[in-house]
DOTITI-251683 format. One line per 4 residues: their letters; for each residue x, y, z of N, C-alpha, C. Coordinates in steps of 0.02 Angstrom, whole numbers, always signed. Each point is the difference from the previous one (the first is absolute). Last residue first. Layout:
A) X/Y/Z/X/Y/Z/X/Y/Z ~ ...
end
This chain:
KVFE) -325/-1257/+1776/-35/+2/+65/-46/+60/+4 ~ +158/-83/-179/-70/+17/-11/-41/-1/+65 ~ +241/-51/-15/-10/+64/-34/-73/+19/-10 ~ +73/-210/+102/+25/+56/+41/-20/+67/-32
RINT) -46/-201/-113/-44/+6/+58/+20/+59/+44 ~ +137/-51/-185/-65/+26/-21/-46/+10/+60 ~ +210/-104/+36/+7/+71/-16/-68/+31/-17 ~ +8/-233/+33/+13/+35/+63/+3/+76/-11
EFKE) -13/-137/-190/-64/+2/+36/+7/+37/+66 ~ +197/-37/-123/-44/+47/-35/-67/+7/+36 ~ +150/-164/+73/+23/+67/+21/-44/+54/-32 ~ -43/-220/-67/-16/+8/+72/+20/+69/+25
IDGK) +56/-61/-224/-72/+11/+10/-16/+13/+73 ~ +217/-53/-119/-12/+64/+34/-73/+12/+16 ~ +91/-193/-122/+26/-1/+68/-12/+64/+39 ~ -57/-24/-233/-45/-39/+43/+23/+1/+73
MIQA) +61/+206/-159/+19/-70/+5/-45/-35/+50 ~ -97/+209/-138/+50/-13/+51/+20/-73/-3 ~ -146/+212/-139/+25/-68/-2/+55/-6/+52 ~ -234/+169/-64/+70/-9/+21/+19/-73/-9
GVAN) -206/+211/-47/+24/-68/-11/+73/-4/+21 ~ -235/+171/+52/+72/-12/-10/+13/-74/-15 ~ -187/+218/+42/+1/-68/-28/+71/-15/-21 ~ -62/+214/+86/-46/-42/+38/-6/-71/-26
EHGG) +153/+164/-98/-1/+18/+71/-43/-48/+42 ~ +105/-102/-221/-37/+61/+15/-4/+11/+75 ~ +202/-140/-110/-70/+1/-20/-30/+67/+16 ~ +219/-181/+84/-21/+62/-31/-74/-3/-19
GTSN) +243/-157/+82/-68/+21/+14/-16/+66/-33 ~ +194/-224/+60/-20/+55/-43/-72/+20/+18 ~ +234/-158/+98/-70/+21/+2/-12/+58/-47 ~ +210/-128/+68/-36/-19/-62/-74/+17/+2
EFGN) +98/+13/+236/+41/-14/-58/-44/-23/-59 ~ -72/+168/+204/-5/-69/-22/+40/-10/-64 ~ -30/+215/+107/+55/-40/+26/-4/-73/-19 ~ -224/+132/-2/+65/+35/-1/+54/-43/+32
IAKL) -243/-40/-21/+49/-42/-36/+69/+32/-3 ~ -186/+111/+107/+2/-68/+29/+51/-45/-33 ~ -47/+221/-82/+36/+4/+64/+8/-70/+31 ~ -126/+17/-194/+70/+14/-16/+42/+7/+63
VIER) -233/-28/+25/+31/-61/-25/+74/+12/-16 ~ -129/+187/+71/+3/-50/+53/+38/-62/-24 ~ -47/+173/-155/+50/+21/+49/+10/-52/+54 ~ -172/-38/-154/+65/-4/-33/+56/+18/+48
INKG) -229/+22/+64/+28/-67/+8/+68/-7/-35 ~ -175/+186/+47/+73/+7/+5/+35/-67/+5 ~ -245/-41/+24/+25/+69/-2/+75/+2/+14 ~ -95/-224/-110/-16/+40/+59/+31/+69/-5
RGSV) +61/-261/-100/-51/+50/-13/-16/+37/+65 ~ +196/-186/-127/-26/+38/+56/-52/+51/-22 ~ +153/-240/-73/-47/+51/-23/-30/+34/+60 ~ +226/-171/-70/-40/+35/+50/-45/+50/-36
NAKA) +158/-241/-47/-30/+61/-27/-47/+29/+52 ~ +228/-170/+17/-70/+14/+19/-22/+66/-31 ~ +205/-215/-30/-22/+70/+2/-73/+5/+20 ~ +131/-205/-39/+37/+37/+50/-25/+72/+9
GKTY) -171/-179/-96/+73/-6/-1/+31/+41/+55 ~ -222/+79/-18/+15/-53/-47/+76/-4/-6 ~ -216/+142/+144/+67/-31/-3/+3/-54/-52 ~ -147/+238/+80/-3/-63/-38/+71/-27/-7
VVII) -152/+187/+158/+66/-26/-18/-8/-67/-34 ~ -145/+240/+77/-5/-68/-24/+69/-21/-25 ~ -133/+205/+156/+64/-27/-24/-10/-72/-20 ~ -151/+239/+74/+1/-67/-29/+70/-17/-24
FKNP) -148/+174/+180/+61/-8/-40/+2/-72/-24 ~ -241/+114/+58/+59/-35/+25/+60/+8/-47 ~ -233/+78/-31/+33/+40/+52/+63/-33/+28 ~ -151/-98/-172/+28/+64/-24/+39/+40/+52
FLYK) -80/-253/-53/+21/+32/+63/+32/+68/-16 ~ -92/-131/-176/-39/-28/+56/+15/+36/+65 ~ +121/+61/-196/-72/+12/-13/-42/-23/+59 ~ +227/-48/+4/-10/+72/+12/-73/+19/-13
LGNA) +67/-220/-49/-2/+11/+73/-12/+74/+17 ~ +31/-60/-226/-63/-29/+25/-8/+11/+74 ~ +203/+66/-101/-55/+43/-21/-67/-25/+27 ~ +190/-133/+38/+5/+63/+38/-58/+47/-18
IDSS) +23/-199/-123/-22/-15/+67/+0/+64/+43 ~ +88/+17/-216/-73/-11/-3/-28/-14/+70 ~ +234/+18/-21/-31/+65/-13/-76/-6/-1 ~ +129/-197/+21/+2/+40/+61/-33/+68/-9
MSTD) +32/-217/-133/-55/+47/-7/-4/+45/+61 ~ +145/-218/-131/+9/+62/+37/-58/+47/-13 ~ +23/-278/-11/-22/+60/-35/+8/+61/+45 ~ +49/-228/+67/+28/+3/-67/-19/+63/-39
GAYK) +35/-17/+277/-39/-35/-51/+31/+9/-68 ~ -22/+110/+277/+44/-27/-53/-44/-36/-50 ~ -23/+206/+212/-22/-61/-34/+51/-21/-52 ~ -72/+190/+221/+52/-34/-40/-29/-62/-33
FFLL) -84/+253/+125/-15/-68/-22/+56/-27/-45 ~ -101/+211/+174/+63/-26/-27/-10/-73/-16 ~ -139/+235/+74/-13/-67/-26/+64/-23/-36 ~ -64/+199/+199/+42/-29/-52/-27/-68/-21
NGFI) -79/+142/+184/-11/+39/-62/+43/-25/-58 ~ -36/-176/+184/-18/+70/+12/-14/+36/-64 ~ +69/-212/-58/+33/+17/+63/-14/+74/+13 ~ -75/-218/-183/-15/+64/+32/+34/+7/+67
GEKK) -4/-194/-170/+50/+53/-7/-10/+62/+41 ~ -133/-219/-35/+64/-10/+35/+43/+62/+6 ~ -224/-23/-110/-5/-36/+63/+65/+5/+41 ~ -22/+95/-220/-49/+33/+43/-3/-32/+69
AKSL) +133/-99/-169/+30/+62/+24/-47/+36/+48 ~ -76/-194/-112/+49/-17/+52/+30/+63/+30 ~ -144/+26/-183/-38/-24/+59/+47/-16/+58 ~ +96/+56/-207/-32/+59/+30/-37/-20/+64
IKQY) +91/-171/-134/+53/+36/+36/-29/+60/+37 ~ -147/-122/-136/+23/-42/+55/+53/+36/+42 ~ -78/+102/-198/-52/+1/+52/+21/-40/+61 ~ +144/-4/-190/-4/+67/+30/-49/+2/+58
KKDI) +13/-194/-133/+59/+6/+43/-2/+67/+38 ~ -166/-31/-159/-10/-49/+54/+58/+4/+50 ~ +15/+127/-197/-45/+30/+48/-15/-47/+58 ~ +129/-74/-185/+38/+43/+45/-45/+31/+53
EQFR) -103/-135/-165/+50/-40/+36/+37/+43/+52 ~ -153/+105/-147/-35/-42/+49/+48/-41/+42 ~ +87/+127/-180/-25/+44/+54/-33/-42/+55 ~ +68/-110/-196/+58/+19/+41/-22/+43/+59
KHIS) -162/-55/-158/+18/-59/+38/+59/+15/+46 ~ -68/+166/-151/-48/-7/+55/+16/-61/+43 ~ +130/+32/-192/+12/+56/+46/-46/-5/+60 ~ -26/-152/-177/+59/-17/+40/+16/+55/+50
KNKI) -180/+32/-156/-15/-53/+49/+60/-15/+45 ~ -45/+161/-193/+30/+19/+65/-10/-52/+54 ~ -76/-28/-230/+62/+37/-8/+34/+16/+67 ~ -215/-111/-20/+54/-44/-23/+67/+36/-3
NEEL) -168/+107/+170/-12/-30/-65/+61/-41/-20 ~ -118/+172/+213/+42/-58/-18/-22/-29/-67 ~ -15/+256/+93/-45/-56/-15/+41/-58/-28 ~ +113/+203/+52/-33/-25/+61/-43/-62/-13
FDYP) +119/+124/-175/+47/-33/+46/-37/-35/+56 ~ -120/+124/-159/+39/-48/-40/+47/-40/+45 ~ -125/+181/+89/-39/-62/-5/+38/-53/-40 ~ +82/+226/+26/+15/-45/+56/-38/-66/-3
TKCS) +55/+116/-233/-35/+22/+60/+19/-47/+58 ~ +108/-27/-208/-29/+66/-13/-34/+29/+62 ~ +213/-186/-48/-65/+13/+33/-23/+72/-14 ~ +215/-101/-68/-55/-11/-47/-68/+19/+30
ILFK) +201/+11/+128/+6/+48/-54/-59/-6/-48 ~ +20/-158/+172/-23/+64/+25/+4/+54/-54 ~ +89/-213/-47/-73/-3/+2/-28/+68/+23 ~ +232/-27/+2/-24/+2/-69/-76/+0/-2
VMSI) +102/-30/+208/+11/+68/-24/-27/+8/-71 ~ +1/-214/+96/-51/+42/+30/+5/+71/-25 ~ +167/-149/-67/-64/-18/-32/-56/+43/+28 ~ +210/+20/+100/+0/+31/-66/-65/-15/-38
VNSI) +31/-105/+206/-9/+72/+10/-3/+35/-67 ~ +53/-227/+1/-71/+11/+12/-16/+73/+12 ~ +225/-61/-26/-34/-14/-63/-75/+11/+7 ~ +142/+19/+193/+4/+57/-46/-37/-12/-65
KDKL) -86/-115/+228/+63/-1/-37/-3/+49/-58 ~ -157/+66/+200/+9/-61/-39/+70/+2/-33 ~ -109/+177/+128/+42/-45/+40/+13/-66/-36 ~ -144/+177/-83/+69/+21/-5/+48/-45/+40
GFGI) -238/-26/+12/+26/-24/-64/+73/+17/-10 ~ -119/+84/+187/+19/-70/+9/+27/-30/-65 ~ -78/+221/-12/+55/-4/+49/+23/-71/+11 ~ -189/+41/-137/+62/+20/-33/+59/-7/+48
IRAV) -213/-38/+88/+17/-53/-48/+66/+15/-34 ~ -88/+166/+140/+27/-57/+38/+18/-59/-45 ~ -103/+193/-96/+66/+17/+26/+32/-58/+37 ~ -222/-24/-72/+45/+2/-59/+72/+13/+24
KGIE) -166/+17/+161/+16/-69/-15/+45/-5/-61 ~ -84/+209/+58/+52/-20/+47/+20/-73/-11 ~ -180/+83/-117/+62/+28/-30/+59/-14/+46 ~ -209/-66/+80/+21/-42/-57/+61/+28/-36
SGYL) -38/+46/+266/-34/+14/-63/+26/-46/-55 ~ +83/+22/+236/-73/-5/+3/-37/+12/-64 ~ +245/+13/+56/-23/-62/+31/-76/-9/-2 ~ +114/+193/-98/+42/-57/-17/-30/-66/+25
IDFA) -102/+209/+56/-10/-16/-71/+38/-64/-17 ~ +29/+86/+214/-71/-19/-7/-15/-22/-71 ~ +212/+90/+48/-6/-71/+18/-72/-23/-1 ~ +55/+231/-37/+16/-43/-58/-8/-74/+16
NKYD) -149/+167/+145/+70/+2/-21/+11/-50/-57 ~ -215/+45/+83/+33/+48/+44/+73/+8/-20 ~ -232/-77/-152/+66/-13/+31/+18/+54/+49 ~ -200/-135/-178/+17/+59/+40/+63/-16/+40
KCLD) -20/-133/-224/-36/+4/+63/+17/+66/+33 ~ +13/-147/-263/+24/+46/+52/-40/-6/+65 ~ -38/-104/-221/+68/-22/+20/+25/+39/+61 ~ -210/+44/-111/-4/-68/+26/+68/-27/+23
PFNK) -29/+218/-106/-25/-2/+69/-2/-70/+30 ~ +117/+128/-204/-1/-70/+20/-27/-7/+72 ~ +10/+214/-110/+1/-43/-59/-7/-74/+17 ~ +10/+168/+170/-57/+16/-42/-5/-48/-59
MFDK) +187/-11/+145/-61/-26/+32/-62/+12/-42 ~ +207/+93/-67/-2/-71/-12/-63/-31/+29 ~ +43/+223/+46/-19/-7/-71/-5/-74/-18 ~ +80/+50/+212/-72/+14/-3/-25/-3/-72
YFDP) +234/-26/+42/-39/-58/+20/-76/+13/-4 ~ +199/+149/-44/-44/-21/-54/-44/-61/+19 ~ +169/+100/+142/-52/+50/-9/-47/-18/-58 ~ +125/-195/+146/+18/+55/-45/-59/+47/-11
VLND) +83/-157/+207/-62/+8/-39/+12/+60/-46 ~ +190/-168/+115/-24/+66/-18/-67/-6/-35 ~ +162/-182/+75/-31/+36/+55/-17/+73/-16 ~ +85/-181/-146/+53/+36/+34/-28/+50/+51
SVCG) -144/-131/-132/+48/-50/+23/+56/+32/+39 ~ -159/+135/-108/-27/-27/+62/+46/-55/+28 ~ +65/+100/-207/-1/+48/+55/-26/-31/+65 ~ +4/-126/-206/+67/+14/+24/+1/+45/+61
VVGI) -210/-47/-104/+31/-61/+27/+68/+15/+30 ~ -110/+172/-118/-31/-13/+65/+33/-60/+34 ~ +65/+51/-220/+23/+51/+46/-27/-10/+70 ~ -81/-135/-171/+69/-20/+16/+30/+50/+49
WMDE) -212/+48/-84/-4/-57/+46/+70/-24/+20 ~ -28/+171/-166/-8/+24/+68/-1/-57/+51 ~ +21/+10/-252/+47/-35/+43/-6/+21/+73 ~ -130/+96/-178/-13/-72/-4/+47/-41/+44
KRNT) +25/+238/-26/-56/-17/+44/-15/-75/+0 ~ +234/+129/-38/-47/-39/-42/-56/-26/+45 ~ +213/+138/+47/-67/+29/+1/-48/-35/-48 ~ +256/+3/+58/-32/-29/-58/-72/+24/-9
IKYC) +132/+77/+186/+40/+10/-61/-39/-23/-61 ~ -89/-37/+214/-3/+71/-15/+38/+16/-64 ~ +11/-219/+83/-67/+13/-26/-7/+74/-18 ~ +199/-66/+98/-4/-28/-67/-70/+10/-30
WYTV) +38/+63/+222/+31/+47/-47/+0/-26/-71 ~ -85/-138/+172/-39/+62/+0/+28/+47/-53 ~ +117/-201/+46/-60/-10/-40/-40/+65/-7 ~ +182/-12/+149/+21/+14/-69/-59/-9/-48
PENT) -57/+68/+253/+29/-56/-37/+19/+20/-71 ~ +0/+195/+181/-49/-43/-32/+35/-58/-35 ~ +81/+189/+157/+28/-66/-17/-53/-47/-28 ~ +80/+285/+38/-52/-51/+8/+31/-67/-18
KEEG) +66/+281/+35/+24/-68/+6/-58/-48/+14 ~ +38/+242/-127/-47/-30/+47/+16/-74/+4 ~ +143/+102/-129/-9/+55/+46/-51/-19/+54 ~ +121/-210/-105/-34/+59/-25/-5/+56/+51
LLPN) +87/-232/+20/+49/+52/-15/-31/+63/-27 ~ -122/-202/+50/+30/+21/+63/+51/+56/-10 ~ -109/-116/-182/-41/+54/+29/+27/+24/+68 ~ +142/-99/-212/-24/-23/+65/-40/+56/+33
YYNV) +164/-80/-231/-61/+35/+19/-28/-31/+64 ~ +234/+12/-182/-30/-25/+62/-60/+43/+20 ~ +186/-73/-199/-57/+46/+3/-45/-24/+58 ~ +275/-48/-26/-69/-24/+3/-50/+58/+0
YKSI) +241/+22/+7/-18/-28/-65/-74/-18/-3 ~ +112/+78/+197/-19/+55/-45/-19/-26/-69 ~ -28/-146/+230/+48/+17/-52/-27/+56/-44 ~ -63/-44/+260/-27/-9/-67/+50/+24/-51
KNKP) +21/+19/+241/+11/-69/-20/-25/-14/-71 ~ -25/+209/+122/+69/-8/-22/+17/-72/-20 ~ -214/+65/+93/+7/+23/-70/+71/-11/-26 ~ -124/-156/+186/+41/+61/-3/+16/+20/-72
IDHH) -225/-134/+62/+70/-15/-18/+39/+66/+0 ~ -252/-116/+54/+41/+55/+27/+74/-17/-10 ~ -209/-83/-164/+34/-16/+63/+46/+58/+20 ~ -136/-32/-204/-31/+40/+53/+29/-18/+69
DIWV) +54/-5/-297/-2/-33/+65/-37/+44/+51 ~ +100/-39/-273/-55/+30/+37/-9/-38/+65 ~ +190/+35/-213/-14/-34/+64/-54/+39/+37 ~ +131/-34/-255/-51/+39/+34/-22/-39/+62
IPIN) +219/+2/-191/-34/-30/+58/-49/+50/+29 ~ +143/-46/-255/-31/+43/+52/-34/-42/+55 ~ +217/-72/-147/-72/-12/+0/-31/+43/+56 ~ +242/-45/-78/-34/+62/-19/-77/-10/-6
RKEI) +188/-150/+72/-39/-17/-60/-42/+60/-24 ~ +131/+14/+198/+47/-19/-53/-36/-13/-66 ~ -128/+37/+193/+29/+62/-25/+49/-13/-56 ~ -91/-181/+116/-49/+29/-45/+26/+65/-30
EEIF) +130/-108/+164/-2/-41/-61/-50/+29/-51 ~ +15/+104/+212/+63/+8/-37/-1/-39/-66 ~ -179/-26/+152/-3/+65/-34/+63/+11/-42 ~ -5/-192/+133/-52/-5/-52/-2/+65/-40
DDAV) +139/-8/+187/+30/-33/-57/-51/-14/-56 ~ -67/+100/+208/+42/+45/-39/+27/-34/-62 ~ -235/-78/+110/+73/-7/+11/+39/+46/-46 ~ -247/+40/+105/+29/-22/-63/+75/+0/+8
EPKD) -244/+18/+162/+73/-4/-7/+20/-26/-69 ~ -230/+29/+78/+35/+46/+45/+75/+2/-9 ~ -218/-45/-173/+58/-34/+29/+39/+49/+45 ~ -201/+33/-152/-13/-20/+69/+57/-41/+31
LIFI) +28/+26/-253/-61/+20/+33/-4/-29/+71 ~ +160/+63/-237/+4/-34/+65/-57/+26/+43 ~ +79/-11/-278/-43/+31/+51/+3/-44/+63 ~ +149/+38/-245/-12/-37/+62/-42/+42/+47
YDSN) +68/-27/-286/-18/+42/+57/-11/-45/+60 ~ +55/-89/-210/+28/+66/-13/-15/+49/+56 ~ +30/-289/-32/-39/+58/+22/+36/+66/-15 ~ +15/-262/-37/+25/+52/-46/-35/+67/+13
FEEV) -20/-217/+120/-57/+34/-30/+20/+52/-52 ~ +169/-120/+118/-44/-51/-28/-59/+32/-36 ~ +148/+138/+121/+31/-24/-62/-46/-51/-34 ~ -67/+80/+208/+1/+57/-46/+28/-22/-68
KKVY) +10/-152/+174/-69/+6/-23/-5/+58/-50 ~ +204/-36/+112/-10/-50/-52/-71/+1/-27 ~ +63/+135/+184/+24/+28/-63/-12/-49/-57 ~ -39/-45/+236/-57/+14/-45/+20/+35/-64
DKTL) +152/-56/+183/-23/-60/-33/-54/+13/-52 ~ +89/+165/+155/+34/-5/-65/-23/-61/-39 ~ -175/+88/+181/+72/-12/-1/+26/-5/-72 ~ -207/+99/+165/+9/-17/-70/+75/-5/-11
APST) -114/-42/+248/+33/+45/-48/-4/-27/-71 ~ -89/-118/+190/-28/+68/+5/+28/+47/-53 ~ -10/-259/-62/+37/+44/+45/-37/+66/+8 ~ -79/-187/-138/+56/-31/+35/+33/+43/+52
KIPF) -188/+46/-163/-20/-45/+54/+58/-19/+46 ~ -93/+182/-197/+62/-13/+37/-18/-39/+63 ~ -130/+18/-253/+0/+13/+72/+67/-18/+32 ~ -70/+85/-257/+34/-53/+37/+1/+17/+74
GKGR) -107/+69/-271/+2/+11/+72/+32/-58/+35 ~ -1/+128/-263/-1/-61/+41/+2/+20/+74 ~ -90/+136/-242/+48/-8/+55/-11/-65/+38 ~ -192/+160/-131/+61/-36/-18/+45/-6/+62
GIYK) -208/+133/-19/-14/-60/-39/+62/-38/-22 ~ -52/+211/+137/+39/+3/-62/-9/-62/-44 ~ -128/+20/+202/+0/+68/-28/+38/+2/-66 ~ -5/-196/+136/-63/+9/-37/-3/+68/-33
QLLL) +185/-46/+138/+2/-42/-60/-63/+8/-42 ~ +14/+112/+209/+46/+29/-49/+1/-41/-64 ~ -132/-79/+180/-25/+65/-23/+44/+30/-54 ~ +68/-201/+106/-58/-11/-43/-26/+66/-28
FSCL) +177/+6/+161/+21/-25/-66/-59/-6/-48 ~ -49/+54/+221/+36/+56/-31/+23/-20/-71 ~ -95/-166/+134/-51/+45/-28/+32/+62/-32 ~ +144/-155/+111/-31/-30/-59/-51/+48/-32
GDQD) +104/+67/+204/+48/-5/-55/-32/-25/-64 ~ -133/+3/+194/+17/+69/-21/+48/-1/-59 ~ -58/-206/+103/-53/+27/-41/+15/+71/-24 ~ +213/-149/+47/-63/+7/+37/-52/+33/-45
NDFF) +255/-39/-28/-42/-60/-3/-60/+5/+47 ~ +141/+200/-140/+0/-36/+63/-53/-55/-2 ~ +110/+79/-233/-46/+24/+53/+5/-43/+62 ~ +106/+77/-262/+17/-40/+59/-43/+27/+58
FVPN) -12/+14/-281/-24/+27/+64/+19/-49/+55 ~ +84/+67/-267/-10/-53/+50/-19/+35/+65 ~ -28/+80/-277/+23/+7/+69/-5/-65/+40 ~ -6/+98/-251/+3/-69/+25/+24/+0/+73
QANN) -45/+204/-113/-27/-44/-51/-2/-73/+24 ~ -1/+264/+111/+23/-69/+9/-34/-46/-51 ~ -52/+235/+29/+63/-10/-37/+24/-72/+2 ~ -194/+71/+122/-14/+6/-72/+63/-11/-42
LHSK) +20/+2/+236/-41/-57/-22/-11/+2/-75 ~ +109/+183/+99/+43/-59/+1/-39/-61/-25 ~ -122/+196/+28/+46/+6/-57/+47/-60/-4 ~ -144/+17/+186/-38/-15/-61/+46/+2/-61
IEEI) +91/+71/+201/-7/-73/+0/-39/-22/-62 ~ +20/+231/+33/+66/-29/-15/-5/-77/-4 ~ -188/+122/+71/+10/+7/-73/+67/-30/-21 ~ -47/+7/+229/-47/-45/-32/+9/+2/-76
QKLN) +120/+154/+128/+27/-67/+8/-44/-52/-35 ~ -75/+223/+6/+60/-4/-41/+29/-71/+2 ~ -181/+55/+143/-21/-9/-70/+60/-8/-46 ~ +44/-72/+251/-32/+58/-31/-15/-14/-73
LM) +19/-162/+233/+29/+15/-65/-37/+59/-31 ~ +27/-28/+270/-38/-26/-56/+37/+16/-66
end
């Protein structure tokens, strides 16, 4: 976990930043982390990283475009060395807050790096959780809840949220009960699907979220958020159709292995939905587009299983959390990957 000294250090960086840029992972945890920090200091630009698992050198131009004096990186498991080198040349401080399992020797000494997995007590709460603890603005608690339950954590402040917004909550056994069975969970799902839109629409949604004072401002459809709700309804139809197909076709004993294609990548959302419906099964969802395939896995020690299954595959990558993993393989390796997975989860 992060200690009080680290929390105060991050606060100091935020307070010193006059025109920061926040690069965040393109999911609810990344976005909510940005929203909490931006609302705390009331300044800075946010930009989701949609194109790659890594923050690459290409994003240096965004730093120059925004004329940024500080860089905050949120919920990104990988930052390219050449990005850091270019920023170091410009003498711009970098603050990187993450919760992925990354070898400490891969972190540049130039970077101010914070990760609860490196604390004396090793934990891996979502970055949103720590951003809420850093900012501690009660009026933004709903954003903290959204980011945490989206990343499969019921935060310790959820019961306080329930007292303030009982109509948006429900009793729960786990975070997925909240995500799929409550109104605050619906906020999280609308945001998640909104992030799958083109970048200009994502930026518009981000700006609207910054203006929201309560979850009702976002949840209740009006002229300002009509396009966001319309986008959610469109993608949710596709999601429900794919989920229904996966439930019928993908089950093999204690494994649910499902492949699909299409114009919208939502393998992580499908994997989460299936894990909620089948909590005792290993879940593997493979989305293909072009020559590559995205893999999302859920289950106990699934990271180890998936990384072992793709070992030796050319141009393959993988990583994430112990029980929730993402990977990318070539389309031609899917059959071998499925064979390996079935062997390893017997």
